[in-house]
Phi, psi and omega in degrees: 000324178295334184271348192301317186258020182300323176198164177299323181294317180295317179301318180297324178297317178294324180293326180290339178276146168281156177300321180297318178300317179295317179302314183293317181296332178275358178079022178290137185291153177299325181295315180296320179295309189283330183263346183232300188290318180299311177299324178297316182291325179295332178253352179260317176242002172067019177215156175288164186299335178293340190245010179235152180295136176296324181297311182291328175299315179293322176300316180298309183298322180291311186294319186272333190233319188268326181284137173050057186297340179288346181247006182284127179193159174267125178249139178227131179299134193267005175202146180056216182229169177298321179300317181286322186276327187247304190284322179295315176297322178296317179298315179299320181294316180296324179291314185285322185266330186237011173059035176296139176248121183255121179257088180291151179063032183227141176227154182279134180251340185199140173249121181262120179247133179289128179290338181276312185265346184057032177239156177296132181252322180201164179232132176260135182233158180223137176282132179295323186280311185264348183065010179290136181255132176231163180238132174259112181269170175053049180277126178286319183196162177226136171256115180275095178257061183232160175268189183296321181298312179294320181294322179299315178298317183293318181291328179294336181255004184233074186297322180294319179293318180300321180290321183282334183228074182299338179294333177286326176295319179297316181296324181293342180279349181286161181275173177216172192236139179274143179230142174237130182240134180231159171220133181242135171249121186257161180274000178207164179272135174241111182266121177238162189294323185238123182284342178243125189218158177240133171280134183222134170060041174257128178299327182291350175286343179057042178085359181274163167262153182216150174224157169215144184231131178275093186294329180293334176274328183279331184234054183300325185291341182234038184297323179298324179295327177298334180256025179064032179065021171260176182292121178299142180250334183182203184288151174237126187238128170257127181227131181239147177238133181243155189055047198255033181302315181291320178296320183296335180285341178285155176281169186303314183295325177296321179295316180295318179297322180296321177294313188283334185256323190252335189249299185298321180297336176291325179289321179205122185301335183299337178299336180294333182271353183271149176244149179272121178266340176198157178205164175218135177232128177234139179247136180233082183292133176058034189264350187238143179297137176251109181273073183284159177304131178080008184275344188303314184293342179264349181295148186293144177277160175301313178250131185258178179294336174268109192298340181267006176241125175236165183240150177218146178146168184289344181264002185279138173276123189261359176060229182286356176258016182306145184240159183287343177287126188233160173075201179283095179207145181293331179300314182294319179297319180295311180298320180296324176298318177297317181291328177295315177295318179299323179298317181293326177286316182299322181269009177058032176280325174233154177207159180278180180295330175243100190300331182294339181261000180277102183239157179285151180279135178290145178240123181276121178284161172288167179299151181298153177301147180292154187305320183294329178289316178301311180297317180301318179293322180295311181295320178300316181296319178301313183290312185292325176296324177292320177298316179299323182298334179267007178076018180265159180229144175300139186300328181279352176253358181283113181273000000 
């Protein structure tokens, strides 16, 4: 980890390695890999170590666990949901104060780029419900806050944009990960020691990673809301599956049965006596970024070859605006969105009605690295640069 950011060339070498290859080359035991690292990666990067970049794995482990250990903790919003508590008020504020127009149930089907100016000219959109297609003309700029699946569909229908921004076509070729999300309402309360949990090493997971959260314990103050403001009957459980292609192929009842018969009773035997009074299953195919080995150079950049198109999301390369939030995390996606908007303002591509008031949004950095990490990186660079000067290579980076 101390060696990871020594240079762009070194980072690329680590990115080209799978996490599993690095673990084996470093002599990490199979037990440590299979009982600790593999479960962490399945719920942290949503793929097993054979299928994720060693570089992003180290970024994830550092950001989530090793950096600032005095502040490491799991936080859970104590009422309602993130959408209700954060995004809905933000949306209302943007609509009321800044005249934001939200087109719900609508997706972009095509980006039209002028071959003469190499700038975005219009955006075609389609209603999910009516299938009606409309065109938004005179577009100043677009922020592409989509994953690989959405980008692939968009580039296939936007030939001029694909030609003008080949880096977006490259990004669209990357893979993505299926997720299945469930919620269970039980007829009785099951009290367990830890309300937030990870499923590990279960054959019935079919290669997926899994988590479950006891919402009735995490959100005691709003328990009635969990039951639709009716009288609560028992525990409410949110369970998610990642790398869940095989799980997604099962029908809803099979997924619920697997949870209630094969998974939850292992965590606590009392689940065997509980009955499900209601449930919800949602599938999100190709919804999550896959940080596969060698994918870094293909990930979309913050600023593209088409100056009026910028990208936002946890998989975006942010260049000199890089932030300390790493891996699959909402913090990184949020910060990248701010930087995408800042880029358009900084380059005077967009401006407000009163240009003097159009200012960039401040971005709060994560806390500085701890002294021992800073010192370790400096010493590592001194030693490793000397090794490189003699034409030698670290054994775990020797291809």
